[in-house]
C-alpha positions as CSV (number, residue, x, y, z in Angstrom):
1,M,12.0,-14.8,25.7
2,P,9.4,-14.4,22.9
3,D,9.7,-16.2,19.7
4,S,11.1,-14.2,16.8
5,F,10.7,-14.4,13.1
6,R,13.3,-13.7,10.4
7,W,12.5,-13.1,6.8
8,R,15.3,-12.7,4.3
9,L,14.6,-9.5,2.4
10,T,15.2,-10.2,-1.3
11,G,14.6,-7.3,-3.6
12,R,11.1,-8.5,-4.4
13,R,10.2,-9.2,-0.7
14,D,11.5,-5.8,0.4
15,Q,9.4,-4.1,-2.3
16,L,6.3,-6.1,-1.1
17,L,6.9,-4.9,2.4
18,V,7.3,-1.3,1.4
19,D,4.1,-1.5,-0.6
20,L,2.3,-3.2,2.2
21,E,3.5,-0.6,4.7
22,E,2.2,2.2,2.5
23,R,-1.1,0.6,1.8
24,T,-1.8,-0.3,5.5
25,V,-0.8,3.2,6.6
26,Q,1.5,1.6,9.3
27,N,4.8,3.1,10.3
28,T,6.7,-0.2,10.6
29,K,6.9,-3.3,8.4
30,A,6.0,-5.5,11.4
31,K,2.8,-3.6,12.0
32,A,2.0,-3.8,8.3
33,L,2.5,-7.5,8.3
34,D,0.4,-7.9,11.4
35,D,-2.5,-6.0,9.7
36,A,-2.2,-8.0,6.5
37,V,-2.2,-11.4,8.4
38,R,-5.2,-10.4,10.5
39,A,-7.1,-9.1,7.4
40,Y,-6.4,-12.3,5.5
41,L,-7.6,-14.4,8.5
42,R,-10.8,-12.4,8.9
43,L,-11.5,-12.8,5.2
44,V,-11.0,-16.6,5.1
45,G,-12.3,-17.5,8.5
46,G,-12.0,-20.8,10.4
47,N,-9.2,-19.6,12.6
48,A,-8.4,-17.9,16.0
49,V,-9.0,-14.4,14.6
50,E,-12.3,-15.3,12.9
51,P,-13.7,-18.6,14.0
52,G,-16.8,-18.3,11.7
53,R,-16.9,-18.6,8.0
54,G,-15.1,-15.3,7.3
55,A,-16.0,-12.4,5.1
56,F,-15.5,-14.5,1.9
57,G,-17.9,-17.1,3.2
58,D,-20.4,-14.4,4.3
59,L,-20.2,-12.9,0.8
60,L,-20.8,-16.2,-1.0
61,A,-23.6,-17.2,1.4
62,T,-25.4,-13.8,1.1
63,A,-25.1,-13.8,-2.6
64,D,-26.5,-17.3,-2.8
65,E,-29.4,-16.4,-0.4
66,R,-30.3,-13.2,-2.3
67,G,-29.4,-14.3,-5.8
68,G,-27.0,-11.4,-6.3
69,L,-25.6,-8.3,-4.5
70,S,-24.9,-4.7,-5.3
71,A,-21.4,-3.3,-5.2
72,A,-22.2,-1.4,-2.0
73,E,-23.4,-4.7,-0.3
74,I,-20.2,-6.5,-1.4
75,A,-18.1,-3.7,0.0
76,E,-20.0,-3.8,3.3
77,I,-19.5,-7.6,3.6
78,L,-15.8,-7.6,2.7
79,A,-14.8,-4.7,4.9
80,V,-12.7,-5.8,7.9
81,D,-11.0,-3.7,10.6
82,E,-7.6,-4.0,9.0
83,L,-8.8,-3.6,5.4
84,P,-11.7,-1.1,5.0
85,V,-13.6,-1.4,1.8
86,Q,-15.9,1.4,0.7
87,Y,-18.0,1.7,-2.4
88,E,-18.6,5.0,-4.1
89,P,-20.9,5.0,-7.1
90,A,-19.3,5.9,-10.4
91,T,-20.5,8.9,-12.3
92,W,-21.7,8.0,-15.7
93,S,-22.4,10.1,-18.8
94,I,-23.6,9.2,-22.2
95,G,-23.0,11.3,-25.3
96,N,-21.5,14.7,-25.4
97,D,-22.7,17.5,-23.1
98,E,-21.4,20.2,-25.5
99,E,-23.6,21.0,-28.5
């Protein structure tokens, strides 16, 4: 029989799971937790999901090598399967267009 996991759902924990379920676009709390755990492990590295240095390690190493990164480059490095990260340039305006 497979191992099982019980998590006492206090009001705070239940809300965390609801928020997680919505943000991961999963239809069950178990799937949402699975996505969150996998994303975390891919970000930190040094584990069964991501044996290398992980996305955070890649980010720091790349920034150190290049001396800095653009927002688009940061988004590309931090994006993992379970947690896509996309950068869209902001629109800027200075002054008043109406005269």
